[in-house]
N, C-alpha and C positions, 0 to 999 in steps of 0.2 A: 355190329352186323343186324343182329334182329331187330335191335330200335330203326335201323336205315332201312330195313327189309318193308317195314310196317305203311309207310305210305308210298313206296313203290307200288306194292299191291293193291292197298285202299284206291288212289289216285285210278285205277283198273276197274276195281268192282262197284266205286260209287262214281255219282254224277258231280261234275264239278261243284256245284250249289253245295250238295252231299258232303261234298269233302270239304270244304269252306266251312259250314256249321258243325262238323265234326272238329275241326281245328278250334274252332272259337269256345264250342264245349269243355275241350281238353286243355284249351288254355287258361279257362278258369281253374280246374283241377288243378294243373301242376303250378302256375302262379300261388294258389293258395297254400298249395304243399310248399312251396318256397319262401312264400312271407312268412306264414302263420308262426311257425316254432323259432323266429326272431334267433336264430342261429344256437341257440340253446344245445342242442344236442350236439354241437362241432364242440363243446366246452368238454366232451369226453377226452378228446385230444389232447385237453393241456393236463386236463387234474388225473386221467388213468394212468398215464407211463408215470408219472410223479408219487400214486398212492401205493404205499403198502400194505396199509391196514384194507383186512378184507370187508370189515362191517364199512367203513368209509366208503368203499370201491362199490359196495352193494348202493349206498345211498346217491352216488351218482347217477346210478345208472336209473333208482326210483323217481329222481327228480326231474331228470328228461322225460322218462317215459309220460308222467302225472301230467307236465309242461305239455306233453305233445297231445295227450289226450284232451284236455281241458280246450287247448284252442283248436284242435277241429271239434269236439263240439259245441262248441261257439258258431265255427263256422256254418257249421251245420243247421245247428235251431234258427240262425240266421235266415239262409234259404228255405228252411221248409216254413216258416212264418209269416215271411217277405220274399217270396219268388220274381216277385214284379222287379225288385231292385237292379238285376240285371239285364233287364229289359232297357232300360235308361242306358246302356255299357254299349250294346251292343248293337249296329242296325239290321235287326231280325226279329218281327213278331212272333218268331215259335220259341225262341230261345226260352220264354221263361218257361214251358209245358216241362223243360229236364230239371229244373231249379232243385226241387228236393231231390232227386234221383243223385244230382252234385254233392248236394248238402252230405248225403252220405256216405258218397265216395270220397269224400274229401277228408272226413272224418277217420276211414280205413288208410287211406294212402298216407295221412299228414303221420299219424300212429307210427306204422310201419316204414317209415321212411328211415326211421333210425338203425333199423336192419342192413343197411350198407355202410354206417358211420361203426358199429359198437365193436364190431369183429377185427377192425382196422386200430381203430383205439387200442385194443386187448393185445394187438400186435398177432392178430391170427389170419396172415395175408392170405393163405391156402383158400380157407374158410372164406376167408372174404369175398375173394375171387369165384370162389360155388355159390355164393350166395347173389353177386350181381349178377352172371350168366344166369341162374337159375329163375331169376326174376325178371330178366329182359328176355328167356324164352319164354316164361307163360303167359306172360303179359303180351305177347307177340302172337300167341297160339290163340289164346282166347280171343284177341280183339279180331285177329283173322277169321275164326271160325265164324266170330258172331256177323261179319260182314259179309260171308261168302252164303250161310244157312238163312238168315232175317235179313238182310240187306237193309239196315236202319240206322238211324243215328243212337234209337234208345237200345238198342241189341249192344251197340257199343259200348254206352257207358253201364249197362248190366255186364259186361263183361271185362270194365274197369274195376267193377266193385266185388269180383268174384276174386280177381288176382289181389285185390288190398288186403281182402279177409284170408287169403292162402299165406300174404306176406306176415298179416300180422299174429297168426298162429307160428309159424316159423320163428317170429323174430320173440315172442315169448317161450317158447322152448328152449332159444338159445340164451336168453338172460335167466333162465330159470337153472339149466345147468351151467352156467357159468359163474353165476354169483348167485349161488342158492342161500334162500331166504333173505333176499335184498329188500323185499317187501316190508320186511320186519324193523331196517336201519331208517331211523331219521337223527339228522343234527341239524338245529337249524341255523347253525353258524357256518355251516358247510354250505347248505342250502342261500345264504345269503353271498357269500362268497361266488357260489358259481352263477347267481343272477349276475351281482355287480362286475364280472368277468365279462360275461357271454352278452348285456344288454346292449355295451356300445356297440360291440360287433354286429350283433343281431337288429339292432336299427339301421346301422350302416349297408350290412345283408338287405335287410326291407329296402333302404335305397338303390343299392345295387340291383335289384329285382325290379323294382320299380327301372332303372335306367334299361335292364334288358329286355323287360316284356313291354313296358309304354308303348313303344310303336305299333306294336301289335295293336293294344286296346284302340289308339288314334284310328287306324287303317280301317278295324273292321268298324268302328263308330260312323266314320267318312265314307265307305264304301260297303258295296254288297258282299255276302258271303262268297259269290264265284269269285270277283276279285281279289279277295283275302287269301281264297285256295291259292292262286297265280303268285300272291306276296309270299307266302306260307311256305311254299317251296321255292323260294328266292331266297330265305334264309334260314333255310333248312341244312344242318352239320353237315360236314362230310365224313363219311362212314368210319369209325375209330378214330376221328381226330380227338373228338370230346372226351370219350373214355380213357383217353391216352391220357390228355394235360390234367384231368381229376385224380385218375387212378397215381400219377406223380408225384401232384400236391398233396395225396390224401397219405401217401407213401414217408413223404420226405418232411409232412407237418409234424410228426410226434419225434423226428430224429431231430430236427430244428430247436423243437421246444427244449430237448432233454441237452443240447451242446449252448443252447441258450441260459440254462440253469447251471452248466458248469461253467459260463463264462470265456466260450470259444466263439469269439465274433468273427475270427479267422476259417475257419471250418466251416460257419456257416455260408459263409462268401464261395468257397470252393464247392460245397455242396450245392447251391444253388446254380455256379458256373456250369458245374458238370452237366445238371439235371436241362438248363439251357440248351445245352450243347446238343444232347440227345434227342429233344423234342426238335431241334431244329434238323436234323437229320431225315428226320422225318415229313415236318411241317414244309422247310421251303422248299424242296423238287415236289411236293403234292401241290403247292401252292403256283406254283411258274408251272407245272402240268395243267390245270383244270384252269388258269388263264388262257390257256391255247386251244383247250380241248372241252370247256364249258359248256357252250351250246349243245354240243353232240351227247357230253355227258348228261345233261336235263332230259334234251328228247329220247335218248335212250331208256334213263331212266323212270321218265314220269309222262313219256308217251309225248309228241306233238302239241296237243291242248295245254300243254303248259311252257313252249316255248319263250313265251311272253315273258316269263320270268327271268332269263337271262341277264338285262342288265342289273336287275335286282341282285342276281346270285352274284356277278362280279364284282360289285361293289363290296355284298358279304366278305365275298376270301379275302379281303382285306384282312379280316379280324386273325387269320393266321399267323400270318409274321408279327400280329402286334399282342398275341398269346403266348409268344415267347417273354415277355415283361411279365413275368407270373410272381407276384413279392406276396400272396396271399399268405402264404404259409410263414412268412417273417412277421407280418402284419399279425398276426395272433400268437406267434410267441412273443414278440415284444408288449405285453399289453400297456404298458404304460402310455404308449401311444396310437391305443386304441380310440381317443377321440380326434386325433389328428384327422383318421379314417372317416369319422362319422362327420369331420365341418365339411372335406371334402367331398363327399356325399350327396350334402345336401344342397351345395352350390353346385354340382354338376347336376343335380336332379332340378334345380330350377330353370338350368341352362336347356334341356332336355326339354321339358314341357315349351316352352317358348321357341325353340329349335324346329320340333315335331307340329309345332302350329303354324310357323312360319313356312317350314321345307314342305308340306304336304299340299298346304296352299298354294305355292307357288311351282311345286317338281313334282305332287302326287308320291306315288310309291317310292320312284329315285330318290326325293327327298326325305321322305322316312328314312331311308336304309342308311344314307349321307352322314344324317344327325346322328345315329347309332355308333358309327364308324368315328367319328370324330370325337363322341362323351368319352366313348372307350379309349380311344388315343389317349386322351386329356387325362384320365385316371391312371392309364398304366404309365403315364411318362411321369407324372409327378410323385407317384409312389415309389417307383423304381430311384428317382431322385432322392425322395426320402431317405428313403431307409439304406440307400450307396452310403449316408453319411451316416445314420446311427450304426451300421454296422463299420464303417470305416474304411470304407472302399474305396480309394481312387483310382485315379488314370490306367495308372500302370496296371491296375488288376484287369484292364480290358484284353492283357495278354493272355486271362485263362480263357479267352474269347475266341482266341484265333483261328481254330478249328471252325469255330461260325463264320466266318469269311471266307473258311476254303469251300464249305458246304454254300455259302452263297456263290463261290466261282463256278464251283462245276454245275450246279444249276440250272445257271444261265448260259453256260459253255452247251449242256443239255437242251434246254429251251430254244436256244436259235437253231439246233438240227431237225428239233422236233415242230418247230413251226416252218419250216421249210417241208418238210415233209408234209405236213397238216396242210399247205395250200395246193402243193399239189394233190393229195387226195378229194379235200375241195373242191379244185375245179374238174376233178372227173368223172365227180356226183357219187362219193364211194358212202355207202350206208353209216352214219352213226356208229353202228357198234363195232365195224373195221376199222373207223377212222380211230376209236377210242384204244383199240387192240395193237392197233401197228404205231400209233405214236407213243403209248406206252412203252411196249416193246426197246423202241427208236429209244424214248427219254433213259427207261432204263441201261441199254444197252452202252450209253455216252455213262450217264451219272454212276452208276458204281465202279467202273473201271479210275474214271474222276476221283472220287473219294481216296481210293488205295493209292492211285498215284501220288495224290497231294497228304498221304499219310494223316485221315483224319481218324482213322480206327486205329486204339492203342492194342498192342499186344496181346491185353489180356481177353479184349472185344474179339480178338482175330481166334485168341485161341477159343474161346466160347460159342463161336459160330461153327469152327471146326468142329467142336466135340458136339453140337447141335445136329449138323450133316450126317457126324457118324453113327448118331444115335438115331438119324430119321432113315438111314441106308440100313442101320441093322434092326429094326422096327418091320421094313417094307419087307429087307427077305424074310424075315421069321414069319411075316403073314404071308407071302408067296411058297415058301415050306408047309405049312399049314394047307392050303389050296390045294 
């Protein structure tokens, strides 16, 4: 929510051109932060749960910190000594003036990115939650304060630098407290194993990041910063959706790694099916609802100046149901198949380049996002087919996803009624906020009873909801009695 609030408020405090420039500058930072670690930090998910020796656990952490630090320093030096490099990428002559500062931000962000990984790999999920929320909160507050007080892109970059420094300090405190003396441990054989494990995944992840971000660079190169602002709003994520998917993937990865080591592929299939089922209960209704109310959603959140983002947004929404085919955790647990992922990413990256070149030339911004969706679809379908065979899953296992079918039915029924209400409201010239509230309430009033009638929630899930409601009521009564 904090991350989503940032563009909502920045589109109101910055001009469209300034917002586009801000997105381009931070596109460099986020891409470098995702690319340069080469997935090396994610090796902690594989090795920490399997390693019991304190000294070797410390070396796993040391190797990752050193790798991230070196890669961040290299990126920083490149931008410091060759600031004109990014001028060749973006269609804006002012962006090289930020290059040196951006290099320093990349150094801190890349080093501190391990903060969101290490507590999860170390099975401290509550602390990981605190770190993630704290990180999003501090970043949002700092960037918003910079935008409001100084109203400049340079101030926003300085705010990003401060955020990276704070995250780095917290990371060092955590690893020193959980892995005391980790800097004294070193075993070259373990380092080689980590590199051998991580490098194929890292290159595949690099190619995946290219597939994820390349369309932004193509659009930035072909269009102005103001046009890129329109495009960036169209491809922005829905609140909570990304963090929900990433949280599920991060939490099940150590468990899948353990089950794979124990030789229990059937349990992995059941675990993945359960994760898909729960994600579907959130993703599918959001997808249907936004297909109906997406235009009003964009206008209300980002003002009417970004109404032109709607065609891009509606195509980008297709990534929501596609995200249910999440097999990244399985790919990482079965390291012997990592080269298959690498080969697949190479092929898809080549297709992405040619697709973007042709799509933008003939269909503009809509062509760019369409290529992204098609490549994402191919990636997830091929991986799902490949690893269903690896796990021994067959057609009979589709029964594990029967609740997903029920969720589709419930979402479709709720969507039909919501579409009817939406048409009436639009015909009467109702304001976007009212349209969102009424349509959302209508959808929920049909969807929630429908999944209950169809028997989607298990007895355990019903009991958890009941206890949660009782706890909420108790806390509210306690607060009222204090007041």
